[in-house]
Phi, psi and omega in degrees: 000128183277160180289149179291160182291155181290312188277154182276127183277053179237141176290162180298320180294319180293320178300318180297318180294316178297319180300318180298317180296316180297318180294321179298317179295317179297321180297326178298322181292326179282324176305322183288340174281314192275330187290332189280338182303319183284343183261355184303313178302319180292321180295317181295321179292324184281321189247350184077199182105140179282172182304326180295319179295316179296319179297322181291340175298328177270305189288327179300317177299311184295321181291317176297320176303310184296315183296327183280334192303305187292313174302322179294323176298318178293320177300319178295328177286337180270313181261192177280127182295325180300317181295314180296322177301312183293322177297313180298317180296321179294316177300318181300315182292315180298317178295326177295323175298316179297321179296317181298329183258005186300128181274342182226161179296324181294319178290329175295317177299316179299317178297322178295322179295317178294322174304316180299322177298314178299316178297320180294330177288319187277327189295318177298330180289328175302308181293321180295317180292320178299316179294330177283329182286327186247130174294165187304323183291343182247003188285330189303315184293310179297323178293321177293322178296316177302311180298323179294317179297319180294323178295314180295321177299317180300321181277330182276340182302317178300327178295312178300316180297317180297318179297313182297316182290328177291322182283322188259348185089158187297313187296320178271329187300316183293329176291324179295335176299322176285327177298322177302316178298318180298311182299313179297319180295323179292341173274314187294316187297309178297321179296318179297318180298328181276323193262323188288123172237115182280127176299150179297146181207160176289143179228144179244130183285158174109140178226129184276084184293322179296317177298319179297319179295315179298317181296314181297314179297318182296315181294313181297315181294325182286328188253323188300319182303319178290326182291335182253033188269009176059034175073019178209159177294138181303140182269346180250160182283345186300315178301321179293321179295320179294319177299315178298320178297322178298320177297320178297317179297321178296322175297319177296323177300314181296320177295320180296320180298322176295322178296318179299316180296317180298329179280357178081016179260170182274119180277165171292314175234117179284116181302337182289345173303327184284356172275349178292146178303133173074348190294305182299315180296318181295320178297315180295317179300318179301319180297313180293323179296317182285330173300317181285317184294312182290312179296318181294314180297320179298314181296316180298317181298314180290318185292325177296331177279315187274333181259311182274350175077022179279153173280167177304318180293317179299319178298315181297317181292322177296330182279349186302318180302333180294329177293318178298317179297321178295321177298319178297319177297319179295325176298320177299318181292337182277353181290149180303137177082004184296329183280350182267349184255190181276016186304319185297310181296319180294315180300316179294320179299315177300315182295319182294316181296316182288329176294321175295323178295325176297318177302315179295328178298319177294339179271339188231344184263134177302153186303323184295330182265355185300314184304314182296311183295313183297315184291323177299314180290320181293329177295318177294319177297319180293325177298313180297314179293323179296330176279322186284319187297310179296320180297320180293319180294316180296319180293321183295318185267007187301323185246018180292130180291153188295320183282359173242016189296319181291315182290327176296315177295324181292331178294321175296313180296323177299315178297319181294313182289322175296317177299319178298317180297315179294315182298315179296313183296312181295317181295318180293323177299311180296319183300308185283326181295321187249016185298320185273001178276139179288157179263162176300337180272007176086009177273154191282343188234111178275343184306309180300318181300309184289325177296320180287326174295324177297310183290330176293327175295320176298319180293323179297323177298316176300321178296322178293323177295317179297320179295318179298320179294321179294320179292329178286323179234070190297329181249014186076173181241024188299325185282340187254352186227152166231164181297348181243023176212097180238024183297327180298310183285327179296320178288322179294323180272002180053039182258356182275139178282146178268000180268144181290342184282341186291128180292140179293149179292322187237173183105182186255356176082164179276175180297329180291339183269352186281000000 
């Protein structure tokens, strides 16, 4: 059996239609993260539940999403990505129905976790199919467009949520937020089943079940204790011990994956991917950016209601300019050559500085003036992040090999969702623990100020990683690499195995592997 052709046998018009469907499905998964932040107070008032349960409505979804991503990416590389996409999308829609009808807070949390599994199954296939449809020379724009749409969705979701809750009332409004997802999903899934045709690609047999188990256990153990901390730092040592154990398991996972490669078997995550230009740095930057973006937006949304006294609709409308600013930033990222310059580091730097300024505003600006000051600064932060995020995603996946396209894309999403879970959990702990403490500026709540300073620090770390990567590859590596030739970086990163049994990172594989 011969290897499948390199180029995707789809017309430009067909590619555009498939791309729109894929982006719509991806946007639904991000919508489900962002829309709920503005509805949390109403959900808690309507259904009860302690702070830990309410927190898990957000973090449980994100954590399930993160844990599923990488195994799902590998499954998509082994099986048909279209099939895995449709299964994940169907699970997502069914779970959204369960969330809309949930009679208790605990069942709502369970529904959110299943939603996260569905989202984790479908999202790697979105990136994998896009990478198969577009050759390397054309990938930057669609990948940047996808990242821009997801960024705008993340910022626009609170506006949609505020409008719906204002029209329907709090008790019904939060349920209608899930109904919106159901209605959109019932449109997207049938259209996707009819329209999506996956271009032929090389596939490698085998699934690393032990690696998947180690990764899942490590992520859950490392993140879940903080996520279930009831809005305060744990008072007993057990959560810290479990978190430390999770970090150890993740270290064991990385060592095991190297062992799998040396044995010539197919790993869940091929360590040699990180020898590709920009890949390791880009994955790390994505994680820090999403920790700051998700945690920061959540804190601002809650604090404008609890500190400045705005209603959900007023909060959503005040946040609207940030969506426009993010769109402008994404337009900058879509310009030719944006991924080859310092745009990523500059955008993150602007966003980090202004996010810290927002924190200081909550510490020193009177409540009546907070909306104007916060939204002005947040718009500038959104512009910087809106420019950096799409450029970083396109740069990170620029040299990903075709037979690793789903798992490469899932690693970015895994970093983003893990970062979001950590960012939300850490920010909420600081917010609620120190909410009633006064600020140096005489304001009554230090929680928002310190939580935002925390997430701005996380973003600054991402900016330093992006700057280091830019200094290492100041003009990009476009002239020296193709997605199917990474021997230069593999040898430079000493990531190539010296054994003949080790499967190559790139290429189309033999007939036995198809």
